[in-house]
ChimeraX commands (.cxc) that place a marker at each C-alpha (Angstrom):
marker #1 position -1.72,11.32,28.46 radius 0.5
marker #1 position 0.10,8.32,26.54 radius 0.5
marker #1 position -0.60,7.96,22.99 radius 0.5
marker #1 position -0.75,4.48,21.58 radius 0.5
marker #1 position -0.49,3.68,17.75 radius 0.5
marker #1 position -2.05,0.53,16.87 radius 0.5
marker #1 position -2.16,1.05,13.00 radius 0.5
marker #1 position 0.53,-0.07,10.17 radius 0.5
marker #1 position 1.31,2.71,8.31 radius 0.5
marker #1 position 4.06,3.67,5.86 radius 0.5
marker #1 position 5.50,6.93,4.68 radius 0.5
marker #1 position 8.34,9.25,5.11 radius 0.5
marker #1 position 7.52,10.52,8.38 radius 0.5
marker #1 position 6.56,7.10,10.15 radius 0.5
marker #1 position 8.81,4.56,11.83 radius 0.5
marker #1 position 8.04,1.10,13.10 radius 0.5
marker #1 position 7.28,2.03,16.61 radius 0.5
marker #1 position 3.95,1.45,18.39 radius 0.5
marker #1 position 3.82,4.62,20.70 radius 0.5
marker #1 position 2.85,8.02,19.14 radius 0.5
marker #1 position 4.41,9.89,22.08 radius 0.5
marker #1 position 2.93,11.60,25.07 radius 0.5
marker #1 position 0.92,14.57,25.41 radius 0.5
marker #1 position 0.32,17.10,28.11 radius 0.5
marker #1 position -2.54,19.34,28.10 radius 0.5
marker #1 position -3.49,22.50,30.50 radius 0.5
marker #1 position -6.33,24.87,30.51 radius 0.5
marker #1 position -6.85,28.40,32.62 radius 0.5
marker #1 position -9.70,30.77,32.74 radius 0.5
marker #1 position -8.24,33.79,33.43 radius 0.5
marker #1 position -10.92,36.48,34.98 radius 0.5
marker #1 position -10.29,40.26,34.88 radius 0.5
marker #1 position -13.46,41.56,35.51 radius 0.5
marker #1 position -17.22,40.51,35.30 radius 0.5
marker #1 position -17.44,41.22,31.88 radius 0.5
marker #1 position -13.92,40.42,30.59 radius 0.5
marker #1 position -12.05,36.74,30.59 radius 0.5
marker #1 position -9.37,35.20,28.68 radius 0.5
marker #1 position -9.54,31.36,28.41 radius 0.5
marker #1 position -5.93,29.98,27.65 radius 0.5
marker #1 position -5.12,26.29,26.78 radius 0.5
marker #1 position -1.46,24.84,25.83 radius 0.5
marker #1 position -0.28,21.49,24.82 radius 0.5
marker #1 position 3.11,20.01,24.79 radius 0.5
marker #1 position 3.73,17.16,22.44 radius 0.5
marker #1 position 6.63,14.52,22.70 radius 0.5
marker #1 position 6.97,12.01,19.72 radius 0.5
marker #1 position 7.22,8.36,20.28 radius 0.5
marker #1 position 8.67,5.85,17.95 radius 0.5
marker #1 position 5.77,5.86,15.66 radius 0.5
marker #1 position 7.34,8.97,14.06 radius 0.5
marker #1 position 10.92,9.11,12.11 radius 0.5
marker #1 position 14.06,9.55,14.60 radius 0.5
marker #1 position 14.22,13.48,14.04 radius 0.5
marker #1 position 10.96,14.26,14.91 radius 0.5
marker #1 position 10.98,17.34,17.38 radius 0.5
marker #1 position 8.57,18.20,20.25 radius 0.5
marker #1 position 5.80,20.42,19.23 radius 0.5
marker #1 position 3.83,23.05,21.36 radius 0.5
marker #1 position 0.32,24.52,20.89 radius 0.5
marker #1 position -0.58,27.68,22.59 radius 0.5
marker #1 position -4.20,29.17,22.42 radius 0.5
marker #1 position -5.39,32.37,24.10 radius 0.5
marker #1 position -8.67,34.42,23.60 radius 0.5
marker #1 position -10.31,37.37,24.96 radius 0.5
marker #1 position -13.93,37.03,25.67 radius 0.5
marker #1 position -15.82,40.33,26.25 radius 0.5
marker #1 position -19.62,39.86,27.63 radius 0.5
marker #1 position -21.71,43.27,26.38 radius 0.5
marker link #1:1,2 radius 0.2
marker link #1:2,3 radius 0.2
marker link #1:3,4 radius 0.2
marker link #1:4,5 radius 0.2
marker link #1:5,6 radius 0.2
marker link #1:6,7 radius 0.2
marker link #1:7,8 radius 0.2
marker link #1:8,9 radius 0.2
marker link #1:9,10 radius 0.2
marker link #1:10,11 radius 0.2
marker link #1:11,12 radius 0.2
marker link #1:12,13 radius 0.2
marker link #1:13,14 radius 0.2
marker link #1:14,15 radius 0.2
marker link #1:15,16 radius 0.2
marker link #1:16,17 radius 0.2
marker link #1:17,18 radius 0.2
marker link #1:18,19 radius 0.2
marker link #1:19,20 radius 0.2
marker link #1:20,21 radius 0.2
marker link #1:21,22 radius 0.2
marker link #1:22,23 radius 0.2
marker link #1:23,24 radius 0.2
marker link #1:24,25 radius 0.2
marker link #1:25,26 radius 0.2
marker link #1:26,27 radius 0.2
marker link #1:27,28 radius 0.2
marker link #1:28,29 radius 0.2
marker link #1:29,30 radius 0.2
marker link #1:30,31 radius 0.2
marker link #1:31,32 radius 0.2
marker link #1:32,33 radius 0.2
marker link #1:33,34 radius 0.2
marker link #1:34,35 radius 0.2
marker link #1:35,36 radius 0.2
marker link #1:36,37 radius 0.2
marker link #1:37,38 radius 0.2
marker link #1:38,39 radius 0.2
marker link #1:39,40 radius 0.2
marker link #1:40,41 radius 0.2
marker link #1:41,42 radius 0.2
marker link #1:42,43 radius 0.2
marker link #1:43,44 radius 0.2
marker link #1:44,45 radius 0.2
marker link #1:45,46 radius 0.2
marker link #1:46,47 radius 0.2
marker link #1:47,48 radius 0.2
marker link #1:48,49 radius 0.2
marker link #1:49,50 radius 0.2
marker link #1:50,51 radius 0.2
marker link #1:51,52 radius 0.2
marker link #1:52,53 radius 0.2
marker link #1:53,54 radius 0.2
marker link #1:54,55 radius 0.2
marker link #1:55,56 radius 0.2
marker link #1:56,57 radius 0.2
marker link #1:57,58 radius 0.2
marker link #1:58,59 radius 0.2
marker link #1:59,60 radius 0.2
marker link #1:60,61 radius 0.2
marker link #1:61,62 radius 0.2
marker link #1:62,63 radius 0.2
marker link #1:63,64 radius 0.2
marker link #1:64,65 radius 0.2
marker link #1:65,66 radius 0.2
marker link #1:66,67 radius 0.2
marker link #1:67,68 radius 0.2
marker link #1:68,69 radius 0.2
view
């Protein structure tokens, strides 16, 4: 997903660019049995010119266990 920046903002973490960056998301549902599953999601963000030049890529991972009783 390509993210745009239509706002004009100021601050130490911002630059003059109009592109926030690119966001890749993935989701999966792992089933271990009829009563146990594990939804998993992840995101990878590559910052664009909207952020300062030293901004680094970011990763977010989430996993949970679901037990049906």
